[in-house]
N, C-alpha and C positions, 0 to 999 in steps of 0.2 A: 049624599051628605049635603045638607043645606046649612050654610053659615049665615048668621044674622050680622051682616057687615053694614055699618051705617054708610049712607051715600056720601056724607061730608064729615069725615071723622074730626078734622081739625076745627071746623065750625061748631060741631057738637061739643067738643072739648072746651072751646073758648066760651060757649054759651053756658055750659055746666059750671064753669069757674067764675062766671059773672065778670069777665075781664072788662067789658065795656063800662059797667057800673063802677067797678073799682078804679078804672082810669079816670072817669069823671070825678069821683070823689078825691082821688089822689092829686090830680092837677088842680082841683078847686082848693084843696088844702095848701098846696104849694104856692098858689097865687096869693092867697091870703097871708101866708107866712112871709113871702117875699115882700109884699106891700108893707107888712109890719116892720120887717127888718130895715127896709129902705126909709120908712118914716122915722124909726128910732135912731138910726145911725147916720142918715143923710139929711133929711128934711128938718128935723127938730134942732139939731146942733148947728145946722148951716154948713155949707161947704164951699170951697173955692175951686174945686176940681171940676173939669168939664163934665157935663151931664151925660154925654154918650158913654163914658166909662161906667157910670152907675147903671145905666140902662142895660149895657152888655153884661155887667155882673148880675143884675137882677134876672136877666134872661137865663143865664147859666144856672143860677141858684134855683129858679123856678123849674126848669126842665129836669135838672138832676134830682131835685127833691120830689118832683112829680113822678119820675120814673121809679124812685126808691119807694115812695108811698104806694104806688100801683103794684109793685112787686110784693110788698109786705101784705097788702090787702088781698091779693090773689093767692099768696101762700096760706093765709088764714082761710080763704074760701076752699082751697084744696084740702086743707086739714079737716075742715067741717064736712066736706063731701066724703073724705075717706072714713071719717068716724061714722057717718050715716050708712055708708056701704058695709062697714064692719058689723053694724047692728042687725043688718038684714040677713 
């Protein structure tokens, strides 16, 4: 009995779902969104609070939103892949 088992199943799975591309897009979106939020709520109105607080909050917003965006994009990729597989 010969089974066709991929040599690197996790790597093939990640490649099929385009995780790297989704991560780049998700974190690019999160950086742009974070810059817009900081510009609208911190830079434009002016602030008297210390800057490190806003840098830390920007980092948290960027990483959290990047992770969520990457997850959502990867779920869409998985859905499309499942639909393609069903059609075959």
